[in-house]
C-alpha positions, -999 to +999 in steps of 0.1 A: -152-332+657-135-320+689-133-282+695-095-283+693-095-303+661-121-279+646-100-249+656-069-265+639-089-273+608-101-237+606-065-224+610-053-248+582-082-236+560-073-199+567-037-206+558-047-224+526-071-196+517-044-169+523-019-190+502-044-193+473-051-156+475-014-148+475-009-171+446-037-155+426-024-121+434+011-131+422-005-146+390-025-114+385+006-092+389+025-115+366-003-114+340-004-076+342+034-074+338+032-098+308+003-077+294+024-045+297+054-063+282+032-077+254+020-042+245+056-029+243+066-058+220+035-053+199+042-016+197+078-023+186+066-047+159+040-023+145+067+005+146+091-016+125+063-026+101+053+011+098+089+021+089+090-006+063+058+007+048+072+042+047+101+028+028+077+010+004+059+044+000+092+060-010+097+033-036+062+036-053+062+074-052+097+085-062+090+074-098+062+099-102+079+132-098+111+119-114+094+102-144+104+129-169+140+126-156+141+088-159+127+091-194+155+115-202+181+091-188+170+063-211+163+086-241+126+076-243+092+091-243+069+091-213+047+064-228+078+042-232+093+047-197+058+041-183+065+004-188+084+006-156+051+007-138+041-026-156+074-041-146+069-030-110+034-045-110+045-078-125+071-080-097+044-071-071+023-100-084+052-125-082+060-112-047+024-115-035+021-151-049+053-161-032+043-146+002+024-177+016+051-203+009+079-179+021+062-171+054+058-208+061+095-215+057+114-183+066+113-163+098+092-132+091+115-107+107+145-120+088+125-121+056+112-086+060+147-073+069+165-088+039+137-078+015+139-042+028+177-041+022+172-055-013+145-029-021+168-001-009+195-013-033+171-013-062+161+023-054+197+035-053+205+018-086+174+032-105+186+067-116+219+053-129+203+031-155+205+043-191+187+014-209+149+014-210+144-023-206+171-027-180+152+000-160+120-020-164+137-052-152+153-036-122+121-019-111+103-052-116+128-069-092+121-041-067+084-048-072+089-084-061+104-071-029+076-046-025+049-073-032+063-096-005+066-069+021+031-056+013+013-090+015+036-105+042+032-077+068-005-074+061-009-111+066+010-110+098-013-083+112-044-103+102-030-135+118-020-119+151-049-095+156-077-113+138-103-099+114-123-076+137-095-062+159-072-056+129-096-032+111-081+000+125-046-015+123-050-024+087-060+012+079-031+025+099-009+000+081-019+015+048-016+050+062+021+046+067+028+039+030+011+073+023+037+089+046+065+076+025+047+084-007+042+120+005+078+124+015+092+112-018+082+143-038+095+165-010+128+147-010+130+150-048+119+186-051+152+204-042+171+182-068+144+185-095+144+223-091+180+223-104+165+211-137+140+240-139+154+252-173+151+218-189+120+214-211+109+178-207+073+177-219+062+160-251+056+184-280+020+172-285+011+181-250+025+216-250+002+246-253+033+265-267+060+254-291+085+231-275+120+229-291+133+202-268+107+175-273+107+140-259+092+128-291+123+126-313+120+125-351+143+109-377+158+143-385+169+148-348+202+135-337+202+120-302+235+117-283+241+084-266+238+088-228+264+071-206+267+066-169+293+093-167+268+117-181+245+108-152+271+113-125+262+150-118+225+143-121+211+158-089+181+134-088+206+106-079+208+121-044+170+118-039+171+081-047+202+076-025+183+091+005+153+068+000+175+038-004+195+046+028+162+048+048+154+012+039+189+001+050+180+015+085+148-006+083+168-037+075+189-031+107+158-027+128+142-059+116+175-078+123+176-065+158+139-075+164+147-110+150+175-114+176+149-104+203+125-130+190+098-104+190+072-122+168+069-152+192+066-128+222+038-108+204+019-140+194+020-152+230+005-119+242-023-120+216-034-156+219-071-145+223-072-126+190-052-149+167-069-158+135-082-194+139-106-198+110-099-225+085-094-215+049-125-222+028-123-242-004-112-221-034-141-234-055-166-219-031-149-185-033-139-183-069-166-158-079-159-136-049-121-137-056-126-127-092-147-097-082-121-088-055-094-089-082-115-066-104-121-043-074-083-038-068-076-038-106-096-005-110-088+008-075-050+008-077-049+015-115-068+048-109-049+057-078-014+049-093-022+067-126-032+099-107-003+099-083+023+090-110+011+115-137-002+145-117+032+161-116+038+157-153+002+166-162+003+198-142+035+209-160+028+198-195-010+205-199-026+239-203-022+244-165+016+251-172+026+247-135+062+254-125+084+226-114+079+236-078+041+237-081+041+204-099+060+188-069+036+206-045+004+193-061+020+158-062+026+161-024-009+175-019-024+143-033-004+123-007-014+147+021-051+141+013-044+104+009-025+102+042-052+121+061-078+098+046-060+067+058-053+082+092-091+090+096-098+054+086-080+042+118-108+058+138-137+054+113-133+017+109-139+013+146-174+027+144-186+020+108-186-012+088-162-015+058-192-015+035-205+019+046-170+035+045-164+023+010-198+035-003-191+070+011-157+069-005-171+062-039-194+091-038-165+114-029-142+099-055-166+100-085-177+135-076-142+149-073-130+133-105-161+145-124-154+181-113-117+180-122-124+163-156-148+191-166-132+222-151-097+212-140-076+220-170-088+256-173-091+264-136-060+256-116-078+261-083-102+233-091-073+209-098-056+218-066-088+213-045-100+181-063-065+165-060-068+167-023-103+154-021-097+126-046-067+115-025-087+117+007-116+095-004-094+071-024-073+064+007-097+040+025-108+021-006-079-003-004-079-011+034-117-011+034-117-038+008-093-060+028-115-057+060-146-063+039-132-095+023-119-107+057-155-108+070-164-136+046-133-158+047-098-161+062-076-139+041-044-141+062-029-172+047-027-186+011-054-162-001-035-130+008-021-128-027-056-119-041-052-083-032-017-081-048-030-099-079-057-074-086-036-043-080-007-057-100-029-065-131-045-030-129-012-012-127+004-034-153-022-028-179-038+006-174-009+028-161+011+023-194-021+032-213-020+064-192+015+071-206+003+067-241-026+090-235-003+115-218+019+117-249-011+126-270-030+150-246-016+151-211-048+161-192-068+132-208-053+109-182-078+124-158-107+109-179-091+075-176-089+078-138-126+088-138-135+057-158-116+036-133-135+051-104-169+044-119-159+009-128-145+003-093-179+014-078-199-010-100-176-039-092-181-033-054-219-034-059-214-069-075-191-078-045-219-069-021-243-090-040-219-120-041-211-116-004-248-116+005-253-148-016-224-165+000-236-156+035-271-169+028-256-201+014-236-207+045-266-199+067-288-224+048-260-250+051-257-244+089-295-249+093-294-282+074-266-295+096-285-284+127-316-302+115-295-334+107-281-334+142-316-332+157 
């Protein structure tokens, strides 16, 4: 090659190299810009989901501190009105089962928005109802909305962030429902305090004579309650505030739908999207039965405690005031919220199995102490309420992360969690109402039993998970040998 040609060739090469370097630089800058934009969109999506979860927390918690008032509205005992928890759980089960098909056919932001609006409407309507079974049906319809939101938003997080990267997010996701559940008693307290002089406890649970019992006898005349009687009921305002919050959530989801936020977030998270195929149900049936049992006892105990602690503290030998009853109900949710907030960090460093095992030690210890000493020593009940809530908090998200290690839970199988918790709340929480009408504090013994059973089921889950893992390992070795 001539010197002049060689010189021109080198110049061309230098130009090409600079051009390539410039192109790579532009691509890098573009990638960084897209990365920053992707983080913003992901943050907005998680913010909207968190608001919806806070609204869901308001829905599940507002019934607890206002349970005696709702029973008064429908002229029923606590055991009778407790059927609303069964209705809510049945709705949750239906909503969870419908999640997979709905998510395949309906835009998620639109579905979450409309469902939030519907749930807000149910909350606003609840304190106006004067018929027991209409109350149960309405709350059941709200449960369907709650079940779809619960399973759908959780599935979306698992799909976009994958099993490992979603562990902290799942715990944070479940933390936000604790925020709403904590706020509900706070919102209700000023309105409940206006009923301070009303004696709403069952006569069988009173340590002193009660002349205004829930348990009516044939000799007592009961006046029929009408909607006009409920008009001045101050608790209506607490439900109105909770319902209005969900209306705001509806508007936010609709705005995000117009921005096409989900597609933007998925494009920015292509490296973490869940890609595993769903395993055959016949291979997982034993594991799924155990997971259902796990959530059966987990949520039954948690819901019984949070729903009845207000009424127990007022109607048992503790004889708390209305304000103290509201405060201890909120204390449970403070402990619960702090537990789930700590899970956001803890799950980054510890495996779900180890977190759950530590939780069960704390849960069983706290419930044993409160069952033995709680009714006669108020300080014990205050302290153990916080600790029970704290350790109970990461049982649910820990189970989701643990199960996701063994199979893809972000699709058709997402309903398994809802099925377990719905069956537990549907069957055991009303039993708690019956026990409450007899001896209010005895509900604590039922919660202790649920905690022990929950721990035993998890040990069986660990055994089945190990067996499933070994089976897959053996199958993989056989396939490798066949290929050789």
